[in-house]
All heavy atoms as a GROMACS GRO file, in nm:
protein
  575
    1MET      N    1  11.958   2.424  -3.687
    1MET     CA    2  11.954   2.500  -3.563
    1MET      C    3  11.816   2.486  -3.501
    1MET      O    4  11.715   2.495  -3.569
    1MET     CB    5  11.987   2.646  -3.590
    1MET     CG    6  11.990   2.729  -3.466
    1MET     SD    7  12.052   2.895  -3.494
    1MET     CE    8  12.222   2.867  -3.458
    2THR      N    9  11.813   2.466  -3.371
    2THR     CA   10  11.688   2.448  -3.298
    2THR      C   11  11.647   2.578  -3.232
    2THR      O   12  11.728   2.648  -3.174
    2THR     CB   13  11.706   2.340  -3.189
    2THR    OG1   14  11.752   2.221  -3.251
    2THR    CG2   15  11.577   2.314  -3.118
    3ASN      N   16  11.520   2.609  -3.240
    3ASN     CA   17  11.465   2.727  -3.176
    3ASN      C   18  11.403   2.682  -3.044
    3ASN      O   19  11.304   2.609  -3.043
    3ASN     CB   20  11.361   2.792  -3.266
    3ASN     CG   21  11.312   2.925  -3.212
    3ASN    OD1   22  11.358   2.970  -3.107
    3ASN    ND2   23  11.220   2.985  -3.282
    4ILE      N   24  11.462   2.723  -2.933
    4ILE     CA   25  11.415   2.682  -2.802
    4ILE      C   26  11.350   2.801  -2.734
    4ILE      O   27  11.405   2.910  -2.732
    4ILE     CB   28  11.532   2.630  -2.715
    4ILE    CG1   29  11.595   2.508  -2.783
    4ILE    CG2   30  11.483   2.597  -2.575
    4ILE    CD1   31  11.719   2.458  -2.714
    5ARG      N   32  11.234   2.779  -2.678
    5ARG     CA   33  11.163   2.884  -2.605
    5ARG      C   34  11.143   2.840  -2.460
    5ARG      O   35  11.113   2.726  -2.433
    5ARG     CB   36  11.027   2.912  -2.667
    5ARG     CG   37  11.039   2.971  -2.804
    5ARG     CD   38  10.902   3.007  -2.858
    5ARG     NE   39  10.915   3.059  -2.991
    5ARG     CZ   40  10.913   3.186  -3.022
    5ARG    NH1   41  10.897   3.276  -2.928
    5ARG    NH2   42  10.925   3.227  -3.146
    6SER      N   43  11.157   2.934  -2.372
    6SER     CA   44  11.136   2.906  -2.230
    6SER      C   45  10.993   2.942  -2.193
    6SER      O   46  10.938   3.042  -2.240
    6SER     CB   47  11.232   2.989  -2.146
    6SER     OG   48  11.199   2.976  -2.009
    7ILE      N   49  10.934   2.860  -2.110
    7ILE     CA   50  10.800   2.893  -2.060
    7ILE      C   51  10.805   2.915  -1.909
    7ILE      O   52  10.703   2.913  -1.841
    7ILE     CB   53  10.699   2.781  -2.094
    7ILE    CG1   54  10.746   2.647  -2.039
    7ILE    CG2   55  10.676   2.774  -2.243
    7ILE    CD1   56  10.643   2.538  -2.045
    8ALA      N   57  10.926   2.937  -1.858
    8ALA     CA   58  10.944   2.958  -1.714
    8ALA      C   59  10.880   3.089  -1.670
    8ALA      O   60  10.875   3.186  -1.745
    8ALA     CB   61  11.093   2.959  -1.680
    9HIS      N   62  10.832   3.089  -1.549
    9HIS     CA   63  10.780   3.210  -1.486
    9HIS      C   64  10.860   3.231  -1.358
    9HIS      O   65  10.910   3.136  -1.298
    9HIS     CB   66  10.631   3.196  -1.454
    9HIS     CG   67  10.545   3.208  -1.575
    9HIS    ND1   68  10.484   3.326  -1.611
    9HIS    CD2   69  10.512   3.119  -1.670
    9HIS    CE1   70  10.416   3.307  -1.722
    9HIS    NE2   71  10.432   3.181  -1.761
   10TYR      N   72  10.873   3.354  -1.319
   10TYR     CA   73  10.948   3.389  -1.200
   10TYR      C   74  10.854   3.452  -1.100
   10TYR      O   75  10.777   3.541  -1.133
   10TYR     CB   76  11.063   3.484  -1.236
   10TYR     CG   77  11.154   3.422  -1.339
   10TYR    CD1   78  11.136   3.445  -1.475
   10TYR    CD2   79  11.253   3.334  -1.299
   10TYR    CE1   80  11.217   3.384  -1.569
   10TYR    CE2   81  11.335   3.273  -1.392
   10TYR     CZ   82  11.316   3.299  -1.527
   10TYR     OH   83  11.396   3.237  -1.619
   11TYR      N   84  10.861   3.405  -0.975
   11TYR     CA   85  10.769   3.447  -0.871
   11TYR      C   86  10.844   3.502  -0.751
   11TYR      O   87  10.952   3.455  -0.716
   11TYR     CB   88  10.684   3.328  -0.826
   11TYR     CG   89  10.596   3.272  -0.935
   11TYR    CD1   90  10.641   3.170  -1.017
   11TYR    CD2   91  10.469   3.323  -0.956
   11TYR    CE1   92  10.562   3.118  -1.118
   11TYR    CE2   93  10.389   3.272  -1.058
   11TYR     CZ   94  10.436   3.170  -1.138
   11TYR     OH   95  10.357   3.121  -1.238
   12THR      N   96  10.783   3.600  -0.685
   12THR     CA   97  10.836   3.650  -0.559
   12THR      C   98  10.799   3.549  -0.451
   12THR      O   99  10.714   3.461  -0.473
   12THR     CB  100  10.775   3.787  -0.524
   12THR    OG1  101  10.634   3.772  -0.505
   12THR    CG2  102  10.804   3.891  -0.631
   13PRO      N  103  10.859   3.560  -0.332
   13PRO     CA  104  10.824   3.466  -0.225
   13PRO      C  105  10.675   3.462  -0.190
   13PRO      O  106  10.623   3.362  -0.145
   13PRO     CB  107  10.908   3.513  -0.106
   13PRO     CG  108  11.026   3.579  -0.170
   13PRO     CD  109  10.971   3.645  -0.295
   14ASN      N  110  10.604   3.574  -0.213
   14ASN     CA  111  10.461   3.574  -0.181
   14ASN      C  112  10.373   3.527  -0.298
   14ASN      O  113  10.252   3.534  -0.292
   14ASN     CB  114  10.415   3.711  -0.131
   14ASN     CG  115  10.413   3.817  -0.239
   14ASN    OD1  116  10.447   3.791  -0.354
   14ASN    ND2  117  10.373   3.938  -0.203
   15GLY      N  118  10.438   3.482  -0.407
   15GLY     CA  119  10.363   3.423  -0.517
   15GLY      C  120  10.328   3.515  -0.633
   15GLY      O  121  10.259   3.475  -0.725
   16THR      N  122  10.377   3.639  -0.632
   16THR     CA  123  10.349   3.732  -0.740
   16THR      C  124  10.435   3.697  -0.861
   16THR      O  125  10.557   3.684  -0.849
   16THR     CB  126  10.379   3.877  -0.697
   16THR    OG1  127  10.301   3.907  -0.581
   16THR    CG2  128  10.349   3.976  -0.807
   17ASP      N  129  10.372   3.683  -0.977
   17ASP     CA  130  10.445   3.652  -1.101
   17ASP      C  131  10.511   3.780  -1.152
   17ASP      O  132  10.443   3.878  -1.181
   17ASP     CB  133  10.347   3.597  -1.205
   17ASP     CG  134  10.416   3.554  -1.334
   17ASP    OD1  135  10.536   3.577  -1.349
   17ASP    OD2  136  10.345   3.497  -1.419
   18ILE      N  137  10.644   3.780  -1.162
   18ILE     CA  138  10.717   3.898  -1.209
   18ILE      C  139  10.778   3.876  -1.347
   18ILE      O  140  10.858   3.957  -1.393
   18ILE     CB  141  10.826   3.941  -1.108
   18ILE    CG1  142  10.928   3.830  -1.088
   18ILE    CG2  143  10.764   3.987  -0.978
   18ILE    CD1  144  11.051   3.872  -1.011
   19SER      N  145  10.736   3.770  -1.414
   19SER     CA  146  10.789   3.742  -1.548
   19SER      C  147  10.757   3.858  -1.642
   19SER      O  148  10.644   3.906  -1.646
   19SER     CB  149  10.726   3.613  -1.602
   19SER     OG  150  10.754   3.505  -1.515
   20HIS      N  151  10.858   3.903  -1.714
   20HIS     CA  152  10.846   4.012  -1.810
   20HIS      C  153  10.803   4.144  -1.747
   20HIS      O  154  10.760   4.235  -1.816
   20HIS     CB  155  10.750   3.976  -1.923
   20HIS     CG  156  10.787   3.850  -1.993
   20HIS    ND1  157  10.897   3.840  -2.074
   20HIS    CD2  158  10.731   3.727  -1.990
   20HIS    CE1  159  10.906   3.716  -2.120
   20HIS    NE2  160  10.806   3.645  -2.070
   21LYS      N  161  10.811   4.154  -1.614
   21LYS     CA  162  10.774   4.277  -1.544
   21LYS      C  163  10.889   4.332  -1.462
   21LYS      O  164  10.910   4.451  -1.456
   21LYS     CB  165  10.654   4.252  -1.451
   21LYS     CG  166  10.530   4.207  -1.522
   21LYS     CD  167  10.424   4.169  -1.422
   21LYS     CE  168  10.311   4.093  -1.491
   21LYS     NZ  169  10.228   4.023  -1.395
   22GLY      N  170  10.958   4.242  -1.392
   22GLY     CA  171  11.065   4.283  -1.304
   22GLY      C  172  11.013   4.332  -1.171
   22GLY      O  173  10.895   4.318  -1.140
   23VAL      N  174  11.100   4.389  -1.094
   23VAL     CA  175  11.064   4.442  -0.962
   23VAL      C  176  11.120   4.583  -0.948
   23VAL      O  177  11.218   4.619  -1.012
   23VAL     CB  178  11.117   4.353  -0.848
   23VAL    CG1  179  11.050   4.217  -0.850
   23VAL    CG2  180  11.267   4.338  -0.854
   24THR      N  181  11.057   4.660  -0.864
   24THR     CA  182  11.106   4.794  -0.833
   24THR      C  183  11.203   4.783  -0.716
   24THR      O  184  11.167   4.725  -0.612
   24THR     CB  185  10.989   4.887  -0.795
   24THR    OG1  186  10.897   4.889  -0.904
   24THR    CG2  187  11.038   5.028  -0.765
   25PRO      N  188  11.323   4.835  -0.729
   25PRO     CA  189  11.420   4.825  -0.619
   25PRO      C  190  11.371   4.900  -0.495
   25PRO      O  191  11.306   5.004  -0.505
   25PRO     CB  192  11.546   4.893  -0.674
   25PRO     CG  193  11.524   4.913  -0.818
   25PRO     CD  194  11.378   4.904  -0.844
   26ASP      N  195  11.404   4.845  -0.378
   26ASP     CA  196  11.372   4.912  -0.252
   26ASP      C  197  11.463   5.034  -0.233
   26ASP      O  198  11.424   5.132  -0.173
   26ASP     CB  199  11.392   4.818  -0.133
   26ASP     CG  200  11.293   4.705  -0.132
   26ASP    OD1  201  11.182   4.720  -0.186
   26ASP    OD2  202  11.327   4.598  -0.078
   27ILE      N  203  11.584   5.022  -0.283
   27ILE     CA  204  11.684   5.128  -0.266
   27ILE      C  205  11.740   5.160  -0.404
   27ILE      O  206  11.786   5.072  -0.476
   27ILE     CB  207  11.798   5.083  -0.173
   27ILE    CG1  208  11.739   5.051  -0.035
   27ILE    CG2  209  11.907   5.189  -0.164
   27ILE    CD1  210  11.830   4.975   0.055
   28LYS      N  211  11.736   5.287  -0.439
   28LYS     CA  212  11.785   5.330  -0.570
   28LYS      C  213  11.923   5.394  -0.552
   28LYS      O  214  11.943   5.475  -0.461
   28LYS     CB  215  11.688   5.431  -0.632
   28LYS     CG  216  11.727   5.472  -0.770
   28LYS     CD  217  11.624   5.565  -0.832
   28LYS     CE  218  11.671   5.605  -0.970
   28LYS     NZ  219  11.584   5.701  -1.033
   29VAL      N  220  12.015   5.355  -0.637
   29VAL     CA  221  12.149   5.413  -0.635
   29VAL      C  222  12.171   5.477  -0.772
   29VAL      O  223  12.168   5.409  -0.874
   29VAL     CB  224  12.257   5.306  -0.608
   29VAL    CG1  225  12.396   5.368  -0.613
   29VAL    CG2  226  12.232   5.237  -0.476
   30ASP      N  227  12.187   5.607  -0.773
   30ASP     CA  228  12.211   5.678  -0.898
   30ASP      C  229  12.360   5.678  -0.929
   30ASP      O  230  12.442   5.708  -0.843
   30ASP     CB  231  12.160   5.822  -0.889
   30ASP     CG  232  12.009   5.830  -0.879
   30ASP    OD1  233  11.942   5.755  -0.952
   30ASP    OD2  234  11.960   5.910  -0.797
   31LEU      N  235  12.392   5.643  -1.052
   31LEU     CA  236  12.531   5.647  -1.098
   31LEU      C  237  12.551   5.770  -1.185
   31LEU      O  238  12.466   5.802  -1.268
   31LEU     CB  239  12.565   5.522  -1.179
   31LEU     CG  240  12.556   5.388  -1.108
   31LEU    CD1  241  12.590   5.275  -1.205
   31LEU    CD2  242  12.648   5.383  -0.989
   32SER      N  243  12.665   5.834  -1.168
   32SER     CA  244  12.699   5.946  -1.256
   32SER      C  245  12.737   5.891  -1.393
   32SER      O  246  12.765   5.771  -1.408
   32SER     CB  247  12.816   6.025  -1.198
   32SER     OG  248  12.935   5.948  -1.204
   33ASP      N  249  12.737   5.976  -1.492
   33ASP     CA  250  12.779   5.933  -1.625
   33ASP      C  251  12.922   5.880  -1.623
   33ASP      O  252  12.954   5.784  -1.692
   33ASP     CB  253  12.767   6.049  -1.725
   33ASP     CG  254  12.622   6.082  -1.758
   33ASP    OD1  255  12.533   5.996  -1.736
   33ASP    OD2  256  12.597   6.195  -1.805
   34ASP      N  257  13.008   5.944  -1.543
   34ASP     CA  258  13.147   5.897  -1.531
   34ASP      C  259  13.154   5.756  -1.471
   34ASP      O  260  13.232   5.673  -1.516
   34ASP     CB  261  13.230   5.993  -1.447
   34ASP     CG  262  13.263   6.123  -1.518
   34ASP    OD1  263  13.254   6.126  -1.643
   34ASP    OD2  264  13.296   6.222  -1.450
   35GLN      N  265  13.073   5.731  -1.369
   35GLN     CA  266  13.072   5.598  -1.308
   35GLN      C  267  13.021   5.492  -1.406
   35GLN      O  268  13.078   5.384  -1.416
   35GLN     CB  269  12.985   5.598  -1.182
   35GLN     CG  270  13.045   5.675  -1.067
   35GLN     CD  271  12.948   5.694  -0.954
   35GLN    OE1  272  12.829   5.719  -0.975
   35GLN    NE2  273  12.998   5.683  -0.831
   36LYS      N  274  12.917   5.526  -1.481
   36LYS     CA  275  12.864   5.433  -1.581
   36LYS      C  276  12.969   5.403  -1.687
   36LYS      O  277  12.989   5.288  -1.726
   36LYS     CB  278  12.739   5.491  -1.648
   36LYS     CG  279  12.619   5.499  -1.557
   36LYS     CD  280  12.504   5.569  -1.629
   36LYS     CE  281  12.390   5.600  -1.536
   36LYS     NZ  282  12.283   5.676  -1.601
   37LYS      N  283  13.038   5.508  -1.730
   37LYS     CA  284  13.142   5.491  -1.832
   37LYS      C  285  13.256   5.404  -1.779
   37LYS      O  286  13.305   5.315  -1.849
   37LYS     CB  287  13.194   5.627  -1.876
   37LYS     CG  288  13.294   5.621  -1.988
   37LYS     CD  289  13.336   5.760  -2.032
   37LYS     CE  290  13.439   5.752  -2.143
   37LYS     NZ  291  13.484   5.885  -2.186
   38GLN      N  292  13.297   5.430  -1.656
   38GLN     CA  293  13.407   5.354  -1.597
   38GLN      C  294  13.371   5.205  -1.586
   38GLN      O  295  13.451   5.119  -1.619
   38GLN     CB  296  13.442   5.409  -1.459
   38GLN     CG  297  13.560   5.340  -1.394
   38GLN     CD  298  13.592   5.396  -1.257
   38GLN    OE1  299  13.509   5.458  -1.193
   38GLN    NE2  300  13.715   5.373  -1.213
   39LEU      N  301  13.249   5.174  -1.542
   39LEU     CA  302  13.207   5.034  -1.529
   39LEU      C  303  13.191   4.968  -1.665
   39LEU      O  304  13.221   4.850  -1.681
   39LEU     CB  305  13.077   5.025  -1.449
   39LEU     CG  306  13.089   5.060  -1.300
   39LEU    CD1  307  12.951   5.070  -1.237
   39LEU    CD2  308  13.175   4.961  -1.227
   40ALA      N  309  13.144   5.045  -1.765
   40ALA     CA  310  13.130   4.990  -1.900
   40ALA      C  311  13.266   4.965  -1.963
   40ALA      O  312  13.286   4.868  -2.036
   40ALA     CB  313  13.047   5.084  -1.986
   41THR      N  314  13.361   5.054  -1.934
   41THR     CA  315  13.495   5.042  -1.990
   41THR      C  316  13.574   4.929  -1.926
   41THR      O  317  13.651   4.861  -1.993
   41THR     CB  318  13.572   5.176  -1.972
   41THR    OG1  319  13.497   5.280  -2.033
   41THR    CG2  320  13.710   5.169  -2.034
   42ASP      N  321  13.554   4.911  -1.796
   42ASP     CA  322  13.628   4.808  -1.723
   42ASP      C  323  13.532   4.721  -1.642
   42ASP      O  324  13.513   4.742  -1.522
   42ASP     CB  325  13.731   4.873  -1.630
   42ASP     CG  326  13.828   4.773  -1.570
   42ASP    OD1  327  13.811   4.651  -1.594
   42ASP    OD2  328  13.919   4.816  -1.498
   43PRO      N  329  13.468   4.622  -1.707
   43PRO     CA  330  13.369   4.538  -1.638
   43PRO      C  331  13.425   4.458  -1.520
   43PRO      O  332  13.350   4.409  -1.439
   43PRO     CB  333  13.317   4.445  -1.746
   43PRO     CG  334  13.377   4.487  -1.875
   43PRO     CD  335  13.483   4.588  -1.846
   44LYS      N  336  13.558   4.448  -1.511
   44LYS     CA  337  13.618   4.378  -1.396
   44LYS      C  338  13.589   4.451  -1.265
   44LYS      O  339  13.601   4.393  -1.158
   44LYS     CB  340  13.769   4.365  -1.414
   44LYS     CG  341  13.809   4.271  -1.525
   44LYS     CD  342  13.959   4.263  -1.536
   44LYS     CE  343  14.000   4.201  -1.666
   44LYS     NZ  344  14.142   4.218  -1.692
   45LEU      N  345  13.550   4.578  -1.273
   45LEU     CA  346  13.519   4.655  -1.153
   45LEU      C  347  13.381   4.620  -1.096
   45LEU      O  348  13.355   4.644  -0.979
   45LEU     CB  349  13.522   4.805  -1.184
   45LEU     CG  350  13.658   4.862  -1.225
   45LEU    CD1  351  13.645   5.010  -1.261
   45LEU    CD2  352  13.761   4.841  -1.116
   46ILE      N  353  13.295   4.562  -1.179
   46ILE     CA  354  13.160   4.528  -1.135
   46ILE      C  355  13.168   4.420  -1.028
   46ILE      O  356  13.236   4.320  -1.043
   46ILE     CB  357  13.074   4.481  -1.254
   46ILE    CG1  358  13.057   4.595  -1.353
   46ILE    CG2  359  12.938   4.429  -1.206
   46ILE    CD1  360  12.992   4.556  -1.484
   47GLY      N  361  13.101   4.445  -0.917
   47GLY     CA  362  13.103   4.350  -0.806
   47GLY      C  363  13.224   4.364  -0.717
   47GLY      O  364  13.257   4.272  -0.642
   48THR      N  365  13.291   4.477  -0.726
   48THR     CA  366  13.405   4.506  -0.638
   48THR      C  367  13.375   4.634  -0.561
   48THR      O  368  13.274   4.701  -0.586
   48THR     CB  369  13.536   4.527  -0.717
   48THR    OG1  370  13.528   4.651  -0.787
   48THR    CG2  371  13.562   4.413  -0.814
   49SER      N  372  13.463   4.670  -0.470
   49SER     CA  373  13.443   4.792  -0.393
   49SER      C  374  13.447   4.917  -0.480
   49SER      O  375  13.406   5.024  -0.436
   49SER     CB  376  13.545   4.802  -0.280
   49SER     OG  377  13.676   4.803  -0.335
   50GLN      N  378  13.494   4.905  -0.605
   50GLN     CA  379  13.496   5.018  -0.698
   50GLN      C  380  13.361   5.037  -0.768
   50GLN      O  381  13.342   5.133  -0.842
   50GLN     CB  382  13.604   4.997  -0.804
   50GLN     CG  383  13.744   4.989  -0.747
   50GLN     CD  384  13.784   5.116  -0.676
   50GLN    OE1  385  13.772   5.224  -0.732
   50GLN    NE2  386  13.829   5.104  -0.554
   51ASP      N  387  13.267   4.946  -0.745
   51ASP     CA  388  13.134   4.950  -0.805
   51ASP      C  389  13.038   5.013  -0.704
   51ASP      O  390  13.014   4.956  -0.597
   51ASP     CB  391  13.091   4.807  -0.839
   51ASP     CG  392  12.951   4.795  -0.895
   51ASP    OD1  393  12.876   4.894  -0.893
   51ASP    OD2  394  12.917   4.684  -0.939
   52PRO      N  395  12.983   5.132  -0.732
   52PRO     CA  396  12.896   5.200  -0.634
   52PRO      C  397  12.774   5.117  -0.594
   52PRO      O  398  12.731   5.124  -0.478
   52PRO     CB  399  12.853   5.328  -0.707
   52PRO     CG  400  12.957   5.351  -0.810
   52PRO     CD  401  13.004   5.215  -0.851
   53LEU      N  402  12.717   5.040  -0.685
   53LEU     CA  403  12.601   4.957  -0.650
   53LEU      C  404  12.642   4.847  -0.552
   53LEU      O  405  12.573   4.821  -0.454
   53LEU     CB  406  12.541   4.894  -0.776
   53LEU     CG  407  12.487   4.992  -0.879
   53LEU    CD1  408  12.446   4.918  -1.005
   53LEU    CD2  409  12.372   5.071  -0.824
   54TYR      N  410  12.753   4.785  -0.579
   54TYR     CA  411  12.806   4.680  -0.491
   54TYR      C  412  12.840   4.739  -0.354
   54TYR      O  413  12.805   4.681  -0.250
   54TYR     CB  414  12.929   4.617  -0.555
   54TYR     CG  415  12.995   4.510  -0.473
   54TYR    CD1  416  12.947   4.379  -0.475
   54TYR    CD2  417  13.107   4.537  -0.396
   54TYR    CE1  418  13.009   4.279  -0.400
   54TYR    CE2  419  13.168   4.439  -0.321
   54TYR     CZ  420  13.119   4.311  -0.323
   54TYR     OH  421  13.181   4.213  -0.249
   55ALA      N  422  12.907   4.853  -0.354
   55ALA     CA  423  12.948   4.917  -0.228
   55ALA      C  424  12.825   4.951  -0.143
   55ALA      O  425  12.825   4.930  -0.021
   55ALA     CB  426  13.031   5.042  -0.256
   56LYS      N  427  12.719   5.000  -0.206
   56LYS     CA  428  12.596   5.033  -0.133
   56LYS      C  429  12.533   4.906  -0.076
   56LYS      O  430  12.488   4.904   0.039
   56LYS     CB  431  12.498   5.104  -0.226
   56LYS     CG  432  12.368   5.144  -0.159
   56LYS     CD  433  12.390   5.247  -0.051
   56LYS     CE  434  12.258   5.295   0.005
   56LYS     NZ  435  12.275   5.396   0.109
   57ALA      N  436  12.529   4.799  -0.155
   57ALA     CA  437  12.472   4.673  -0.108
   57ALA      C  438  12.548   4.621   0.013
   57ALA      O  439  12.488   4.577   0.112
   57ALA     CB  440  12.472   4.570  -0.221
   58ILE      N  441  12.680   4.626   0.007
   58ILE     CA  442  12.762   4.580   0.119
   58ILE      C  443  12.736   4.664   0.242
   58ILE      O  444  12.722   4.612   0.353
   58ILE     CB  445  12.912   4.579   0.082
   58ILE    CG1  446  12.939   4.476  -0.028
   58ILE    CG2  447  12.999   4.553   0.204
   58ILE    CD1  448  12.901   4.334   0.007
   59SER      N  449  12.725   4.796   0.226
   59SER     CA  450  12.701   4.882   0.343
   59SER      C  451  12.566   4.851   0.407
   59SER      O  452  12.553   4.852   0.529
   59SER     CB  453  12.711   5.031   0.305
   59SER     OG  454  12.601   5.071   0.227
   60ILE      N  455  12.466   4.818   0.326
   60ILE     CA  456  12.334   4.782   0.379
   60ILE      C  457  12.342   4.648   0.451
   60ILE      O  458  12.286   4.631   0.561
   60ILE     CB  459  12.230   4.779   0.266
   60ILE    CG1  460  12.205   4.921   0.216
   60ILE    CG2  461  12.100   4.713   0.312
   60ILE    CD1  462  12.129   4.928   0.086
   61LEU      N  463  12.413   4.551   0.393
   61LEU     CA  464  12.427   4.421   0.457
   61LEU      C  465  12.503   4.432   0.589
   61LEU      O  466  12.466   4.369   0.688
   61LEU     CB  467  12.498   4.323   0.363
   61LEU     CG  468  12.418   4.278   0.242
   61LEU    CD1  469  12.506   4.200   0.146
   61LEU    CD2  470  12.298   4.196   0.285
   62VAL      N  471  12.608   4.512   0.591
   62VAL     CA  472  12.686   4.529   0.714
   62VAL      C  473  12.600   4.594   0.821
   62VAL      O  474  12.598   4.550   0.936
   62VAL     CB  475  12.815   4.611   0.687
   62VAL    CG1  476  12.880   4.655   0.817
   62VAL    CG2  477  12.911   4.529   0.603
   63ALA      N  478  12.524   4.697   0.784
   63ALA     CA  479  12.438   4.764   0.881
   63ALA      C  480  12.332   4.668   0.936
   63ALA      O  481  12.302   4.670   1.055
   63ALA     CB  482  12.370   4.884   0.816
   64GLY      N  483  12.279   4.580   0.852
   64GLY     CA  484  12.178   4.486   0.895
   64GLY      C  485  12.234   4.366   0.969
   64GLY      O  486  12.160   4.290   1.030
   65SER      N  487  12.364   4.350   0.966
   65SER     CA  488  12.426   4.234   1.032
   65SER      C  489  12.464   4.264   1.176
   65SER      O  490  12.522   4.180   1.243
   65SER     CB  491  12.552   4.192   0.956
   65SER     OG  492  12.657   4.286   0.977
   66GLY      N  493  12.431   4.383   1.221
   66GLY     CA  494  12.475   4.422   1.356
   66GLY      C  495  12.625   4.441   1.360
   66GLY      O  496  12.688   4.424   1.463
   67ASN      N  497  12.682   4.473   1.243
   67ASN     CA  498  12.826   4.494   1.227
   67ASN      C  499  12.909   4.369   1.253
   67ASN      O  500  13.027   4.378   1.282
   67ASN     CB  501  12.875   4.611   1.310
   67ASN     CG  502  12.821   4.741   1.257
   67ASN    OD1  503  12.814   4.761   1.136
   67ASN    ND2  504  12.779   4.830   1.346
   68ARG      N  505  12.844   4.250   1.246
   68ARG     CA  506  12.921   4.126   1.249
   68ARG      C  507  12.998   4.116   1.119
   68ARG      O  508  12.950   4.161   1.015
   68ARG     CB  509  12.828   4.005   1.265
   68ARG     CG  510  12.760   3.998   1.400
   68ARG     CD  511  12.680   3.870   1.412
   68ARG     NE  512  12.591   3.848   1.300
   68ARG     CZ  513  12.462   3.883   1.296
   68ARG    NH1  514  12.408   3.943   1.400
   68ARG    NH2  515  12.388   3.858   1.191
   69PRO      N  516  13.116   4.056   1.120
   69PRO     CA  517  13.193   4.044   0.996
   69PRO      C  518  13.118   3.964   0.890
   69PRO      O  519  13.050   3.866   0.921
   69PRO     CB  520  13.319   3.970   1.038
   69PRO     CG  521  13.324   3.980   1.186
   69PRO     CD  522  13.184   3.998   1.234
   70LEU      N  523  13.125   4.008   0.766
   70LEU     CA  524  13.069   3.936   0.653
   70LEU      C  525  13.183   3.876   0.573
   70LEU      O  526  13.289   3.936   0.559
   70LEU     CB  527  12.991   4.032   0.562
   70LEU     CG  528  12.868   4.099   0.621
   70LEU    CD1  529  12.811   4.196   0.520
   70LEU    CD2  530  12.764   3.996   0.657
   71ALA      N  531  13.160   3.758   0.520
   71ALA     CA  532  13.258   3.696   0.432
   71ALA      C  533  13.236   3.750   0.292
   71ALA      O  534  13.137   3.720   0.228
   71ALA     CB  535  13.242   3.545   0.434
   72ILE      N  536  13.326   3.836   0.247
   72ILE     CA  537  13.313   3.900   0.117
   72ILE      C  538  13.432   3.859   0.033
   72ILE      O  539  13.547   3.879   0.070
   72ILE     CB  540  13.309   4.054   0.129
   72ILE    CG1  541  13.189   4.095   0.215
   72ILE    CG2  542  13.304   4.120  -0.008
   72ILE    CD1  543  13.189   4.239   0.254
   73ASN      N  544  13.403   3.801  -0.083
   73ASN     CA  545  13.509   3.755  -0.174
   73ASN      C  546  13.520   3.853  -0.289
   73ASN      O  547  13.432   3.858  -0.373
   73ASN     CB  548  13.476   3.615  -0.225
   73ASN     CG  549  13.585   3.562  -0.314
   73ASN    OD1  550  13.686   3.627  -0.338
   73ASN    ND2  551  13.565   3.442  -0.366
   74GLU      N  552  13.627   3.931  -0.291
   74GLU     CA  553  13.645   4.028  -0.399
   74GLU      C  554  13.737   3.976  -0.508
   74GLU      O  555  13.771   4.048  -0.600
   74GLU     CB  556  13.699   4.160  -0.344
   74GLU     CG  557  13.594   4.233  -0.265
   74GLU     CD  558  13.604   4.383  -0.285
   74GLU    OE1  559  13.677   4.429  -0.373
   74GLU    OE2  560  13.535   4.454  -0.211
   75SER      N  561  13.781   3.852  -0.501
   75SER     CA  562  13.866   3.800  -0.606
   75SER      C  563  13.780   3.747  -0.720
   75SER      O  564  13.690   3.668  -0.698
   75SER     CB  565  13.956   3.689  -0.552
   75SER     OG  566  13.877   3.582  -0.508
   76LYS      N  567  13.805   3.797  -0.838
   76LYS     CA  568  13.728   3.754  -0.956
   76LYS      C  569  13.822   3.704  -1.060
   76LYS      O  570  13.924   3.750  -1.084
   76LYS     CB  571  13.644   3.867  -1.010
   76LYS     CG  572  13.523   3.890  -0.927
   76LYS     CD  573  13.430   3.979  -1.003
   76LYS     CE  574  13.295   3.976  -0.936
   76LYS     NZ  575  13.189   4.020  -1.015
   0.00000   0.00000   0.00000
C-alpha cells in the first residue's frame, strides 16, 4: 500500500491561503436538531429544496439575479 500525501494549497481569489483554515461564511444558516437529523437520515435530501442550506442559497441567487430564471437541476 502506498502512502500518498497532498501538498496542495487552496487560495481565495485575492491570494489568501486558506489551507487547513477554511473560510467564514458570509451568511449563516442555523439548522434545528430535527433538520440535522432528517438530512443525516436521508442524505438524498441534501441539495434539494428540502435542504434548508440549499433553499437559502437558491433564494440568495434568485434575489441577486434580478429574478431572472435560474437553471436548477434537482434530479439526483
